[in-house]
C-alpha positions in Angstrom: 84.6 -29.1 -32.4 82.6 -26.3 -34.0 79.3 -28.0 -33.0 80.4 -28.0 -29.3 81.3 -24.3 -29.4 77.9 -23.4 -30.8 76.1 -25.5 -28.3 78.0 -23.8 -25.5 77.2 -20.4 -26.8 73.5 -21.3 -27.0 73.5 -22.6 -23.4 75.2 -19.4 -22.2 72.6 -17.3 -24.0 69.8 -19.1 -22.0 71.4 -18.4 -18.6 69.5 -15.7 -16.5 71.1 -12.3 -16.6 70.6 -9.6 -14.0 69.7 -6.2 -15.4 69.3 -3.0 -13.6 66.8 -0.2 -14.0 65.2 2.8 -12.4 61.5 3.8 -12.1 60.5 7.5 -12.2 57.5 9.7 -12.4 56.8 10.7 -16.0 56.0 14.3 -15.1 58.4 15.2 -12.3 61.1 12.6 -13.2 61.3 11.9 -9.4 62.3 8.4 -8.4 59.5 6.1 -7.2 60.0 3.8 -4.3 57.9 0.6 -3.7 57.2 0.0 -7.4 56.5 -3.7 -8.2 58.2 -5.2 -11.3 57.1 -8.7 -12.1 58.9 -10.8 -14.8 58.3 -14.3 -16.0 60.9 -15.9 -13.6 61.6 -13.1 -11.1 60.2 -10.0 -9.5 61.7 -6.9 -7.8 60.6 -3.9 -5.8 62.3 -0.5 -6.3 64.2 1.2 -3.4 64.1 4.8 -2.3 66.1 5.8 -5.3 63.7 4.1 -7.6 66.4 1.5 -8.6 65.8 -2.2 -9.0 67.5 -5.3 -10.4 65.8 -8.2 -12.1 66.9 -11.5 -13.6 65.6 -12.2 -17.2 66.3 -14.7 -19.9 66.8 -13.3 -23.4 63.9 -10.9 -23.8 60.9 -10.7 -21.5 57.8 -8.6 -21.1 57.6 -7.4 -17.4 54.7 -5.7 -15.7 55.3 -2.5 -13.7 52.7 -1.3 -11.2 52.4 1.2 -8.3 49.6 2.7 -6.3 48.4 6.0 -7.8 50.0 5.2 -11.2 48.8 3.5 -14.3 50.3 0.0 -14.8 52.4 -0.6 -17.8 54.3 -3.3 -19.5 58.0 -3.0 -20.7 60.0 -5.3 -23.0 63.4 -5.9 -21.4 66.2 -7.6 -23.2 69.6 -9.1 -22.3 71.2 -7.4 -25.3 70.9 -3.9 -23.8 73.3 -3.8 -20.9 72.5 -0.1 -20.1 70.3 0.9 -17.2 66.7 0.8 -18.0 64.6 3.9 -17.2 60.9 3.3 -16.8 58.4 6.2 -16.6 55.0 5.7 -14.9 52.1 8.0 -15.6 50.1 9.2 -12.6 46.5 7.9 -12.5 44.0 9.9 -10.5 40.8 8.2 -9.1 38.1 10.7 -8.0 35.8 9.3 -5.3 32.4 10.6 -4.5 31.9 12.5 -1.3 31.5 10.2 1.7 29.6 11.4 4.8 30.0 9.5 8.1 27.5 10.2 10.8 27.2 8.6 14.2 25.7 9.0 17.6 26.9 7.9 21.0 24.8 5.3 22.9 24.0 7.9 25.5 22.6 10.4 22.9 20.6 7.6 21.2 19.1 6.7 24.6 18.1 10.3 25.2 16.4 10.7 21.8 14.5 7.4 21.8 11.0 7.4 23.1 11.4 3.7 24.0 13.0 3.0 27.3 14.0 -0.6 27.2 16.3 -2.9 29.1 17.8 -6.0 27.4 18.2 -9.1 29.7 20.4 -11.9 28.4 20.8 -15.5 29.4 23.8 -14.8 31.6 21.8 -12.4 33.8 19.0 -15.0 34.1 21.4 -17.7 35.2 23.2 -15.4 37.7 20.0 -14.0 39.3 17.6 -16.9 39.1 15.1 -17.1 42.0 11.9 -18.9 42.8 9.9 -17.5 39.9 10.5 -15.5 36.7 9.3 -12.1 38.0 11.3 -12.6 41.2 14.4 -13.1 38.9 13.6 -9.8 37.0 12.9 -7.6 40.1 16.6 -6.6 40.1 15.9 -4.5 37.0 15.4 -0.8 37.9 11.7 0.1 37.9 10.5 -3.5 38.0 9.1 -5.1 41.1 6.8 -8.0 41.8 3.7 -9.0 43.7 4.3 -12.4 45.2 1.5 -14.9 45.4 2.4 -17.5 47.9 5.9 -19.0 47.4 5.7 -20.2 43.8 4.1 -17.5 41.7 4.4 -13.8 41.2 3.3 -11.1 38.8 5.1 -8.0 37.4 4.8 -4.4 38.5 6.5 -1.7 36.5 6.8 1.8 37.8 4.2 1.0 40.5 1.5 -0.3 38.1 0.5 -3.8 37.7 -2.5 -6.1 36.9 -4.0 -5.1 33.5 -1.6 -2.2 33.1 1.4 -4.5 32.4 1.5 -6.7 29.4 3.5 -9.9 29.2 4.4 -11.1 25.6 6.0 -14.5 24.8 7.0 -15.4 21.3 5.1 -12.5 19.9 1.8 -13.4 21.5 0.4 -11.8 24.6 0.3 -14.1 27.6 -3.4 -14.3 28.6 -3.4 -15.3 32.2 -5.8 -14.2 34.9 -3.9 -11.0 35.5 -6.7 -9.0 37.1 -6.6 -10.7 40.5 -4.0 -10.0 43.2 -3.6 -13.8 43.9 -3.2 -14.8 40.3 0.4 -15.4 39.2 2.3 -15.6 36.0 2.4 -19.1 34.6 5.6 -19.1 32.6 8.5 -21.6 33.0 11.6 -19.4 33.5 14.0 -22.2 32.5 15.0 -22.2 28.8 14.5 -18.5 28.4 17.4 -16.6 26.7 16.4 -13.0 25.9 13.9 -10.8 27.6 13.2 -7.1 26.9 11.6 -4.8 29.4 9.8 -1.9 27.6 8.8 1.2 29.6 7.5 4.5 28.6 5.1 5.7 25.8 6.4 3.2 23.2 4.9 0.3 25.3 1.5 1.4 24.0 2.5 -0.2 20.7 1.7 -3.5 22.4 -1.9 -2.5 23.2 -3.9 -0.7 25.7 -3.0 -3.1 28.5 0.6 -2.0 28.4 0.3 1.5 29.9 3.0 0.8 32.5 5.2 -1.4 30.4 5.9 -4.7 28.7 7.8 -7.8 29.6 8.7 -9.1 26.1 10.0 -12.7 26.2 11.8 -13.2 22.9 12.1 -16.6 21.1 15.3 -18.6 21.8 18.1 -18.5 19.2 18.1 -21.1 16.4 20.5 -24.1 17.2 23.7 -24.4 15.1 23.5 -26.6 12.0 24.2 -30.3 12.6 24.3 -29.9 16.4 22.8 -31.5 19.5 23.0 -30.1 23.0 21.3 -30.3 26.3 21.5 -29.0 29.8 20.3 -29.8 33.3 19.6 -27.1 35.9 19.4 -27.8 39.6 18.1 -25.1 42.1 17.8 -25.2 45.8 16.7 -22.6 48.4 16.9 -22.8 52.2 14.1 -20.4 53.0 11.4 -22.8 51.7 13.5 -25.9 51.1 13.0 -25.6 47.4 14.2 -28.4 45.2 14.0 -27.9 41.5 15.3 -29.6 38.4 14.9 -28.6 34.7 16.3 -30.6 31.8 16.3 -29.4 28.2 17.6 -30.7 24.8 17.8 -29.2 21.4 19.0 -30.4 18.0 19.2 -29.4 14.4 20.1 -31.1 11.2 20.2 -28.7 8.2 16.8 -27.2 8.0 14.7 -29.0 10.7 15.3 -28.5 14.4 13.5 -29.1 17.7 13.6 -28.2 21.4 12.2 -30.0 24.5 12.2 -29.2 28.2 10.8 -30.7 31.4 10.8 -28.8 34.7 9.7 -29.9 38.2 9.7 -27.9 41.4 8.8 -28.8 45.0 9.0 -26.5 47.9 7.9 -26.5 51.6 6.4 -23.9 53.9 8.1 -20.5 54.0 10.1 -19.7 57.1 9.6 -16.3 58.7 11.6 -14.6 61.6 8.7 -14.8 64.1 6.8 -17.4 66.2 3.4 -15.7 66.1 1.3 -13.4 63.9 -1.3 -10.9 64.9 -4.0 -10.7 62.3 -7.4 -9.0 62.9 -6.7 -9.2 66.7 -6.1 -12.9 66.5 -2.8 -14.4 67.6 -1.6 -17.3 65.5 1.2 -19.4 66.7 3.7 -20.6 64.1 5.3 -24.1 64.4 9.1 -23.8 63.9 8.7 -20.4 62.3 6.9 -22.0 59.3 4.2 -20.0 57.6 1.9 -23.0 57.4 0.4 -24.3 54.2 2.5 -22.3 51.8 4.1 -25.3 50.2 3.5 -26.3 46.6 4.6 -28.2 43.5 5.0 -27.3 39.8 5.4 -29.4 36.7 6.0 -27.9 33.3 6.7 -29.2 29.9 7.4 -27.7 26.5 8.2 -28.8 22.9 8.9 -26.9 19.7 9.7 -27.8 16.2 11.0 -25.4 13.5 12.1 -25.3 9.9 14.5 -22.9 8.2 14.4 -22.2 4.5 16.4 -19.9 2.3 14.2 -16.9 2.9 12.0 -17.8 5.8 11.9 -19.4 9.3 9.0 -21.1 11.0 8.6 -22.5 14.5 5.6 -24.0 16.5 5.8 -24.0 20.2 3.6 -26.0 22.6 3.9 -25.6 26.4 1.9 -26.5 29.5 2.4 -25.2 33.1 0.7 -26.9 36.0 1.0 -25.7 39.6 -0.5 -26.3 43.0 0.1 -23.7 45.7 -1.1 -23.6 49.2 -2.5 -20.4 50.9 -1.7 -19.4 54.4 -5.1 -20.2 56.0 -5.4 -16.7 57.6 -4.6 -14.9 54.4 -7.6 -16.6 52.8 -10.1 -15.5 55.3 -9.7 -16.6 58.9 -8.5 -20.0 59.8 -11.4 -22.4 60.7 -11.4 -22.9 64.5 -13.0 -26.3 64.3 -10.9 -27.6 61.4 -9.6 -31.1 61.6 -6.6 -30.2 59.3 -3.2 -30.5 61.0 -1.3 -27.8 59.1 1.9 -28.5 61.0 1.9 -32.2 60.3 4.4 -31.7 57.5 6.1 -28.7 56.0 5.6 -30.0 52.5 2.0 -31.0 52.4 -0.6 -28.8 50.7 -3.9 -28.6 52.6 -7.0 -26.5 52.2 -7.1 -23.7 51.2 -5.0 -24.0 48.0 -5.3 -23.2 44.3 -4.5 -25.2 41.2 -3.7 -23.6 37.8 -3.0 -25.1 34.4 -1.9 -22.9 31.5 -1.8 -24.5 28.0 -0.3 -22.5 25.1 0.4 -23.0 21.4 2.2 -20.3 19.4 3.4 -20.3 15.8 5.9 -17.8 14.4 6.9 -17.4 10.8 9.4 -14.9 9.5 9.7 -14.4 5.7 12.2 -12.3 3.7 11.1 -10.7 0.4 13.7 -8.4 -0.9 14.2 -5.5 1.6 11.0 -6.4 3.4 10.5 -8.7 6.4 7.1 -10.2 7.1 6.3 -11.7 10.5 3.3 -13.8 11.2 2.4 -14.8 14.8 -0.5 -17.1 15.7 -1.5 -18.3 19.2 -4.0 -20.2 21.2 -4.0 -20.6 25.0 -6.2 -21.7 27.8 -5.9 -20.8 31.5 -7.8 -23.0 34.0 -7.6 -22.0 37.7 -9.6 -23.2 40.7 -9.5 -22.4 44.4 -10.3 -25.0 47.1 -11.3 -23.9 50.6 -12.6 -25.7 53.7 -16.4 -25.6 53.6 -17.8 -23.4 56.4 -21.5 -22.7 57.0 -22.5 -19.0 57.2 -25.3 -18.4 59.7 -28.3 -20.7 58.9 -26.9 -21.7 55.5 -26.1 -25.4 55.0 -22.5 -26.5 54.7 -21.3 -26.6 51.1 -21.1 -30.1 49.7 -17.4 -29.9 48.5 -14.4 -27.7 48.9 -14.4 -26.0 45.5 -14.8 -22.3 46.1 -14.0 -20.6 42.7 -13.4 -21.6 39.1 -11.7 -19.3 36.6 -11.5 -20.3 32.9 -9.9 -18.0 30.4 -9.8 -18.8 26.7 -9.6 -15.8 24.4 -12.7 -15.9 22.2 -11.1 -13.9 19.4 -8.1 -15.3 17.5 -4.7 -14.2 18.7 -2.5 -13.2 15.8 -0.2 -10.5 14.6 1.2 -9.5 11.2 4.2 -7.2 11.1 5.9 -5.8 8.0 9.2 -4.1 8.3 11.6 -2.8 5.7 15.3 -3.3 6.2 18.3 -5.0 4.6 18.0 -8.3 6.4 20.2 -11.4 6.1 18.2 -14.7 6.0 18.8 -17.3 8.7 21.6 -19.8 7.8 
């Protein structure tokens, strides 16, 4: 009987008991609300009067904490049935002075010497036309000189030719930019970001950039363990253009690649007239077609890249091949005794025409060393262009043996490279 009574008293002593208390400021003795009291089996938060209730077993060490006060530990016991008063000592944390400075985008644009326009992939998709520069001519201050129906070259603020520089992947695009009938051999499909630079800061790109720069930035690195592709179809009614471009890209962990093939075929341009007066000659147009302005274009590109912990490297190879017809009366006067039937088909390319092939290799490496970023850009390119025209004797001169009129070959004799060092807090590629 006595053993049962003792066992019951021991079990009763182990049952949780709710005790009450109050938390106050140690200096002002004002009650503190929102104080956290954490026990071994229970926790509580003080109300507006600083009061709380907590269940404990026998005797427990509880932690009392509050923002702006030093945390403390208090031993609470079931033996004391009175209300517990806990005093917290204020704890002051002195922070150093923080200065926040900022400028609006409008003020930054006014203070910057560089006038630049960023063009993203969405703009390129929504405004895509027959060539890259025809797509970009919707940018204020940018216009184009159209060479036939398949090529065009940039004009910025009314200046063109050797006064506008085109840069792709950090390397200047060395085409035959000095001639009015030389276009820009760049495949516009697959481009994601382009920056148009105008103003004095364009001289940072060299003496050929007095008017401005068309800076074609490298595409973004694919996501890790990803594979994606796209097919673009384009059609136009003015010259019955049919174009297709297919691209794929993939990345494992560190290695990635991209590939793209593009083909375009277009017929003669249609104009809103049936005859043209040129140098007092009247030229009749068949079905409003500006004859012999058709052409074809076949492009291919491939790149492979590697991403390490503190560097990124990519090698890009591309080839652009195009054949464009010239309107016979824009390339001298049409030969009167010619046997060529320019109106036989709207898609054939007869004399005169030109062929151009642009081969390019670029290599870009970016390395991160502490707060410094090193960029190494290397490139090689070859531009081969020839013009074919119907051979015509001049005076007593013999008739030329073939139709080749001009040949242009451009391969930069000096190596094309660039090394850029910038200091910033950069995050390496993932």
